[in-house]
C-alpha positions as CSV (number, residue, x, y, z in Angstrom):
1,M,48.7,13.3,-130.6
2,L,51.0,16.1,-129.4
3,M,54.7,16.0,-128.8
4,V,56.3,18.4,-126.5
5,T,60.1,18.6,-126.6
6,G,62.9,21.0,-125.8
7,T,65.5,22.0,-123.3
8,V,65.5,23.5,-119.9
9,R,68.6,25.2,-118.3
10,L,68.7,26.1,-114.7
11,M,70.4,29.6,-114.4
12,D,70.1,30.1,-110.7
13,G,69.5,27.8,-107.8
14,D,70.3,24.3,-106.5
15,A,70.6,21.9,-109.4
16,T,70.0,18.9,-107.2
17,A,66.8,20.3,-105.8
18,F,65.7,21.3,-109.3
19,A,66.4,17.8,-110.7
20,A,64.4,16.3,-107.8
21,D,61.4,18.6,-108.4
22,L,61.5,17.9,-112.1
23,D,61.7,14.2,-111.5
24,S,58.7,14.5,-109.1
25,L,56.7,16.5,-111.7
26,A,57.6,13.9,-114.4
27,S,56.3,11.1,-112.2
28,A,53.1,12.9,-111.6
29,A,52.7,13.7,-115.3
30,R,53.1,10.0,-116.3
31,G,50.0,9.2,-114.2
32,R,47.8,11.9,-115.8
33,P,45.0,11.0,-118.2
34,G,46.2,11.3,-121.8
35,N,49.9,11.1,-121.0
36,L,51.6,8.6,-123.3
37,F,55.2,9.4,-122.4
38,F,57.2,11.9,-120.3
39,S,60.9,12.1,-119.9
40,A,63.1,14.8,-118.4
41,E,66.8,13.8,-118.4
42,V,70.1,15.5,-117.8
43,H,71.3,16.9,-121.2
44,D,74.9,15.9,-122.2
45,G,76.1,15.4,-118.6
46,D,75.3,19.0,-117.7
47,V,73.6,18.8,-114.3
48,A,71.9,22.2,-114.9
49,G,70.6,21.3,-118.4
50,F,67.7,19.0,-119.1
51,C,66.1,17.6,-122.2
52,V,62.3,17.1,-122.0
53,V,60.2,14.8,-124.2
54,E,56.5,14.4,-123.7
55,L,53.7,12.7,-125.7
56,W,50.0,13.6,-125.0
57,R,46.9,12.1,-126.5
58,D,45.4,15.5,-127.2
59,Q,45.3,19.2,-126.2
60,P,42.8,18.7,-123.4
61,S,45.2,16.2,-121.8
62,L,48.1,18.5,-122.1
63,S,46.1,21.5,-120.9
64,G,45.1,19.4,-117.8
65,H,48.7,18.8,-117.0
66,L,49.6,22.5,-117.5
67,A,46.8,23.5,-115.2
68,A,47.6,21.0,-112.5
69,R,48.6,22.3,-109.1
70,D,52.0,20.7,-109.0
71,T,52.9,22.0,-112.5
72,A,51.9,25.5,-111.4
73,D,53.9,25.1,-108.2
74,F,57.0,24.0,-110.2
75,I,56.7,27.0,-112.5
76,K,56.2,29.3,-109.5
77,R,59.3,27.9,-107.7
78,W,61.6,27.6,-110.7
79,G,60.2,29.8,-113.5
80,E,62.5,32.8,-113.0
81,K,65.5,30.6,-112.4
82,M,65.4,28.7,-115.6
83,I,65.5,29.2,-119.4
84,A,63.2,26.9,-121.2
85,D,63.0,26.4,-125.0
86,I,60.1,23.9,-125.2
87,R,57.9,23.5,-128.2
88,K,54.7,21.7,-129.0
89,Y,54.1,19.8,-132.2
90,D,51.1,18.1,-133.8
91,V,51.9,14.5,-134.6
92,V,50.0,13.7,-137.8
93,N,52.0,11.0,-139.5
94,E,53.3,8.5,-136.9
95,R,55.2,5.5,-138.3
96,M,58.0,3.1,-137.4
97,L,61.5,4.6,-137.7
98,I,62.6,1.8,-140.0
99,D,59.9,0.8,-142.4
100,R,60.6,-1.7,-145.1
101,Q,58.3,0.4,-147.4
102,D,60.3,3.6,-147.1
């Protein structure tokens, strides 16, 4: 499993339009094969800042999302207007947050 997480900050452009496009992309991503979770939410009440959290079954699933037309269109439309610090992590030891056997 892969976890993708980080922040996106809109530096130039209409924050309302950006949020709507990001919400649309998130909805599409949730329907893609291999997507386990996708959330893009306003970060700390800042309408131009977003926190992104994604879970993907595997790299081919994530690669399919990144290659999708709507993902490419989003990056083309907003890429130069935003700063993104988004990282990908391999999830190798998944467990419950509170485990009686800690």
